Structure formats: structure tokens, C-alpha cells
N, C-alpha and C positions, 0 to 999 in steps of 0.2 A: 137498212136496205142494202142489198148486195151490190158490189162494184160491178161495172159493166164488163170488165175483163173476167171477173169470177163467173158471171152469167154465161159469157161466151165460152169459157173453158168448160163449164159444166155441160153446156149444149154439145160441145165438141166431144166431150168424154162419153156422153150418153149415145151420141150418134156412132162413135167408134165401137162402143160396147155392143150396140145393136147389130152393127156390121159383123162383128166377131161372132155374135150369137147365131146369126143366120148362116154362117159358114162352119161353125164349130161341129165336131162330131157329137153325137148325142151323149156319149159318156163324159165329155167335157162340160156340156150344159148341165148334166146331172150333178156333177161336182159343184158347179156354181149354185145350184139349188140347195144342195146340202150345206154349203157354206152360209147361204142367206138364211136358211132355216135355223142355224145355230147362232145367228146374230142376236144381240140383246136389244132389240128394238121392240117398242110396245105393240106395233102392228107387224103382221107377217103377210107375205103374198097369199092370195086365195087359190092360186094355182101354180103351174110350172111353166107356162108359156110366157113368151116375151110380153104380151099385152098385160098379163098378170103382174110381171115384174115392174113395168112402166107404171101401173096404177099404184102399186105399193110404194115405189120410189117418190111419186108425187105427193103421197100422204105424209112423208117424213119431214120433220123440221130440218132447217139448215144444220143444226147441231147434230141431229141424228144422221143426216146424210154424211157429214164429215166423219163421224165415228164409224158408220158403216163402210164408207170408202176406204178408211185406213185398214179396217179388218179385212175387207175384200181384197185389197192390194196385197196384204200379207199373205193371204191364202192363195191368191193367184200366183205368186212367186213360188211359194213352198209346196202347196198341195196340188194346185191345178196346173201350174206351169205356164210360162209365156211362150208365144210362138215367135220369139225373136232371139237371135244369137247373142251371146255376151259380147263378142267382138263383131262389130257391124261390118267389118271387112270380109267376114265369112259370106256375106250376101254376094260378093263378087264371084264366089265359086259356084254359085247357082247357075250363072249364065255369064258368059264372056262379054256380053254387051252391057253389063251393069258395072258402073264405077261410082265409088263414093267421092263426092265433091266436098262435102263438109258435114261436120257433126258438132253440135254444141248443146248445152243444157237447155231444157225447154223454158226455164224461168230466168235465163240470162237477161240482164239489164232491165228486169222488171222492179220498179221501186217498191220497197217493202215497208216503208215508214207508216203508212196508213193502214196496213193490213192487221188482221187479228194475229194473236200469238200463234193460234192453231195454223193459220195459213202460212205464216213465216216458217214455222217448224216443218210443215209439209214441204215447202219449197227447198229449205236448207237440207232436209233429209234426202230429197231427190237428187239435189246437186252432189252431196257427199257421196252417195251410193252410185251415182251415175245411172239412175233408174230411168229418167225420162229425158230423152234427147230429141232434138229436131235434127233430122237427117236429110241431107240434099243428095240425091242420086241422079246419075245420068244413065239413061237406058237407050 
């Protein structure tokens, strides 16, 4: 059984990805579909719309989701590109009313003793690379 925090994180990630999907230009969504088509999962999405991706994702086992997530994130960074600056303080240049209050690793202070090796590796990797942060802004 999955831990409650893992389920909550998964739900958050799916909602964030859906929000991105709805706002992303078509060429970005096309790249995501190309990456998904290249994944080595036993099932593939039946179409290229968000509902097709949700259905496909729900059919994957936890292990397949973990592998697909790793591959997707690698391609998001390298091939698709993220919509976030490397230096979060760049955001303050977008609008003078924005200020960065705090930034820290997303997995900070989360006990890892009871987690799987895969989950610990993912968390460690994100912290080492500074990939996933919680950012507090004042607007």
C-alpha cells in the first residue's frame, strides 16, 4: 500500500501536469506525446488528448509509474524544457511587485527510513540537483 504522502504527492503532480497541459502550446504537448510513445511501458495511450493520458496513467502499476516519471522528467528537462528559471530570483524581473521570500527543497524534513529505495533515490537526486523546490513569493 502506498503511503498517504506518496498518494498526495502523486495527486498534486497529476494536477500540476494537467494544469500545464491546458496552458502549454501545442508543440510542447506534441513533444510530451512523443516522449510517452517512446516509453517502455506495456500499454500506450490510445490517443493524444489529456483524457487519453489520464486513462493510460491509471492503468500503469506503481513500478511502471515510477519508471515513466523518471523518464518523463529527464525528457522534460532536456528535450521539452521547463517553464522555470534556473535562478528563482529571475522571477522578480518579471514584475517589480514580486519578491522571493523563501525557497527550500520539496522533500526537506521528510523522513526517508520507511520509504522504498526508489523513492529515496528520487528524493536525494532532486535535492542534489536542486530540481524541486518549494518557493514562497510575495506578490
